Each structure stands twice: as C-alpha cells, then as structure tokens.
N, C-alpha and C positions, 0 to 999 in steps of 0.2 A: 534401456534406452535412454539416452541422454539428451539433454536440452540443445547442446550442441548440433547433434543430428538432425534433430527437428527444424532447427533454425536453418541450417544448411539447405534442408530440403525445400524450405519455404521460399529461401533466396533463389534456389535453382528453378522453381516454378516461375519465379517472376521472370527471372532471365530468360527462360525459354519463350515466355509469352511475349516479351519485349523484344526478342530478337525476331520474330517472325512478324514484327510491325503491328501487331495489333494493340491497339489503345485500350487499357482497363477500363476507364470512365464508362463506357457504355455499358458494361456489364452491372453497373450499380442502377441503372435505368431498365433493365429487363427484370426476368424474373430470376434473379439471383437468390438462390435459397442459402439462409445463414444456419449454421448448426451450432448448438451450445451444448457442451459437456460439463456437468456438473455432478457431485458426489450425491450419495444417498447418505443422509444425514438426520438423525433426531431434531425435534425442535427443541430450542428456538433458532436452532442453525439452518434447518430447512427452510423458514422463512427468510433467511439473510440470502440465500441462494434464489428464492423464488422472487423476491423484490428485485435482485439484479437482471434477473432474465425478463423480468415485466418491463424494466427500463430499457433493456436493450430492443425488445419488441417494440416499444412506443417509439423508439429512436430511429430504428432500422426500415420500418413502415414497408417491409416486404415478408416474404415467408420465413418464418423462424421455427427451426425444428429442435425438440429437445430430447437430449440422450442423458438419462440419470445412470450415473456409473455406481454398480452395484460389485459386491463380492464374486458375482457369477459373471462379469463383464470381462471380455478379453479384448486385445487389440484386433483380433479378426472380427469380433462382433461389431467394434465400431466401425471397422473397414465396410464390412457387409451393410451397415446401417448408412454411412456415407454413400455409398455405392447407390443404395436402394433409392434413397431421397434425393439423390442428384445434389449432394451439398457441395457450394461452391467455396464456402470460407467457414472458418471455426472461430468460435470464442471458447476457451478453456477456463474453467472456474474450479480453483483450488489446486493446490501443488499435486494433491495424489491424482487428480484428472489426467494429467500429462502422461502418466505411465501407461495410459490406454490408448493413446495416438498410435497408429499403424507406423512403424518404422520407414516406410515407403511413402508418407505423407507428404503430398506436393500441394496442399492447399494453403492459402493464407491463413496465419494463426496470431490471434492475440491473447492474452493471459490477463486474469483478473482475479479477485478474492485471494490473493497470495502476496507473499515478499518476492520482489524481483532482486535476484543477485548482480553483482558487478560483472563486468566484462561484455565485449562485443559478441560471444557465443550465446548470450541469453536471448530470450524470446522478446518481443515487443509486447508492451502491456501496460497496465496502471497498478504500481505497488500499492499496499496497505499501508504504507508509511504515508501519514498525510504531509501536505506541501510543507515545508519548512517556512515559507513565507507568512503563510497563515498562522501557522503555530506560534511563530514568534511574535507576530504581529498582535495576535490574541493576548500573548503574556503582556506585551507592552501596555495594553490596554488596561490590564488589570494593574500592572505594577510598572509604572514608566521610570522608576529608579533604576531597573535594571539595565545593565550596560555589558554584561560577559555572560555567555552560555556554554556551559561544559557538557561534554558528550564522551562517554566512554563506549568504544566500539571494535567489534573484529572486523577488519576489512573484509574478508570472505564474505561476510553479510552486507556491510553497510558503507563500504569505500566510496560508491558512487553517492551514496545519499548524503554523506557528510561533505563531500565536494562540493555538492549542489546547494548545501545548507549552509557553507560557507559564503557561497555568493549571496544567499538570502539575508544572512546576518548583517554583511557589509552593507547591502542595500537600506537597512534598517539603522545604521549605526552601531550595531553591536559587534561584539568580537566573540567570535567561536572559537573555544578550546578544544580541539578534537585530541583524546587520548587512545590510540590503538593499542589493543591487547590481542593476545593470543592464549586462548583456553579460561577456565573458571578461576583457577588460583590466581593468575595474573590479574585478571579482572576485580576478584575480590579486593585484591591489594590495591589497584588503582582507586577504585571507589573510595576505600580508606583514606587514601592520601588526598583525594580530591576534595571530599567531604571534610577532611580536617583544617582545611584552610578556606572553605568557601565562605565568602561573604554574605550574610544572610540578608542584606538590603540591595545590593548590587549585581549579584550572581544568582544564577539559576542552574541546575541540573536537568538534563533532556535525557528521557529514556526513550530510544527510539524501539521500533519493531525489529525482532531477528537478530539480537543481541545478547550480551551476557544478563542484561538486567532481566531477561525473563526467566532465568532461574530462580525458584521460589525463595531460597533461602536468600540468594543475595539481594532480592528485591525486598525482601521483609527487613533485612538489615538496611539498607537505604532508607526506607521509608522511617524507620525507627530512629536512625540518627537525624534525618532531616526534621522530625516532630522535635527532637529534644535539643536541636540548634535552630530552631526556626528558620530553617533553609526552604527553598524555594524548588520543588520539584514539577516540571511539566513531562507530560507524556504522550505517546502517540497511541496509547492504548486507554480505551475506556475504563477498564476494570481497575486501574491503578487509582482512578480517582476516589472509587470506592474504597480502596486501601489507604488512602491518604496523601496521595498527589494532589496538587492544587487545581491543575489544569489539564485539560486533554482535548484533542479532536478525535472524532471516530466518523466513521462512513456514514453518509446518506446513501443506501444501497440502491436505491431505484435511480437516482442520479449518477451514481457509478457506472450501471449499466447503460446509462445514455452516452456516458462518456466512452466507454468501451465500443460501442457500436460506431462512434464518430472516429475512434483510432482505427477501427478496422477499415473504415471507408478510405481512410487516408494512406494505411499500408496497400490497399489495393489499387491505388491510383499514382502511388509515388514511384520515381526511378529505383531500380534495383540496385543502384550504385551507392545507395546510403551505406555509410562504412559502418554503421551499428543500428540495430533496431532501437526503435523509439521506446524510451522507458520514461513514463510520466508519474508524477506524485499523484496522490489522491486529493483532488481540488473540491470535491463534493462532500462537505463536512458539517457535522454538527459539533458544537460545543458544549464542554463539560466541566463544572466548577465543583469543588469541595468547600461547602460553606464553614464547615469545622475548622478546616485548616486554615481558610482565608481569616477568619476571625484570630485564629492562634497567630498568624504573623502580622495582625493588625490592619488587616484590610476590613472595611465595612461597606458591605455591599448592599443596596436597598433593593427593593422590589423593581424598581425602574431598571437598576442594573443588570438585573437577572433575567430580563426581558430577551436578552440575546441569546441565552444558555437554553438548549434543549434538555439538558440532564442537569438538575442540581442534587447535591447529596451533602447531607440527608433532605429527603424530601421536604418541601415547604408545608 
C-alpha cells in the first residue's frame, strides 16, 4: 500500500464532507475520538513513542485510543479497531506503522516519528529533521564566523528539506551549498570533494536525516576527515554528536506529540483545496554539543555557555 493511496483517500474524505456543507470545526468540540498507531519496539525506543503519545493526549484533550502495531497486526485488525472504537482521525507514528493502515481508509491522517519524503503525494505530518532555522541559528551562536553551510543529499529523500533550508540560510545571512547525489558511490565521492576544500573557520558540513551520511562507513569517514582537518560538522541526529559532530538538535518527544495534535486539528478544519499536505519540520528540539570537538576546533565553552544544552558529550 502506498502513501499516495492513503493521501488520496484522506483528501477524498475531506472533499465528501465539505461537499455536503458540513463544517469540520464542530467535530473538535464534540466527542471526536483520536486513534494513535505506533509500533511495538524495545526500550529505549518504546519510551520515545510513549512520550509522543503522552504529548498528543495532553494537547488533544479528548479521547485518545492507542493501537500498538505488532507482527500479528494486519490492516484488517486496524480497520476493526477503528470501527469498534469509532475513531474519527489518526496519528501514525513510525514509517512501519503506515503499512497497517487499511487501503480504504478515509479518515484524516497525520504522520510523526519518521522522515517525510518530498512531493505532493506524501502525507501531512512532522518530519524528524529539525528546523533548519533552529539548527543553523544554534551553530551561529557557537561559531559566529560561519558563513557557508554545505549539504550532500539525495533528492528522493531531502529535496524539500534542502529547499526550505536554503530559505532559512538566507534569512540568517548564510549561504547554503546543496550537492545533490544519487547512490552511495556518488555520495562518497562528493563528500571527499567537499571536505577537500572546506574552510575550517567559515564553513560547516550539515548531515540531515534520510541521506547518504546515514551509511555507517561514509559517516565514519566524514567524521575522521573533519577531526583531522578541524572542520565543523553539524547534524540532525543526536548520535552523531557522540561520534564527533560538533552540534546537533534532537526531538523533544512530548512536545512533538503536542505539535502533531495541533497539526491534526488544522488538517481537520482546513479546506480540501490545499495543493499539498502540510509537511513541517521538527521545531520542539533539544540541543547537543560535543565538548571534545569544540575544544579541538578552538571553542572554549564555559558552564554558563552549556546551560542551553540538554546533552553534553563527554558528560561533565
């Protein structure tokens, strides 16, 4: 089952509702039941989803039902659950949960806890990639001399992310240099090219989610070259800070849940004539910094400087 099909079904539901002159806003003031689908996973990942759901429940303030997707789940079992509990709308967490949505689903849907791909056929939701404005702004507080940011990316994953990041960079008087690639071989070559000319004081390399830098051997090479060349690497992934990236943003899961509930309310009340579903960046984030890397490139951060960081590595 494709995301395209689900998206079209959700739009069809909206169009049918609006065509008969029913205003969706009153639905939110009545007993509208929200269903949340998320996968069964081991700790600590289970707690991630649990925190997101707690945020959804805190913001939605009406009945919220949970469906934990397991290996024994099917689209039919999800459909039966939706019908039994009279679910009015759905939040789907994690890409794997999407496969369990019934093909004839006609309920409003938003997606979280995953990476949203480009294009009008994707679902509305909040991508795990943090807001570029927040990421670049945080970098500038650490290293005001930076004027250029480079990103190697695969358009199939991050075309819309880089397009929006370019706007964010311009607003901060930065220049974003996007390097589109196709496949791991081309990506590895492009990273070698970029890092071969990266100015260690004025330029940074950004590693977004859902791109070629997620391949472990490529990531290891990137961070090794960055260390040997005193280069700045920023990331949209917390684990990269442990491996040597200078700075990253990572999700505040409970607040992400609140944002998902707000987005769903908007989707339930907006016109169906929207040309493309809303795809939002993660804006509820925590900051992470690698002290060892900071010192290596000449940054001396005091305890006062570190008060704004929820994750400091190595721990103080």
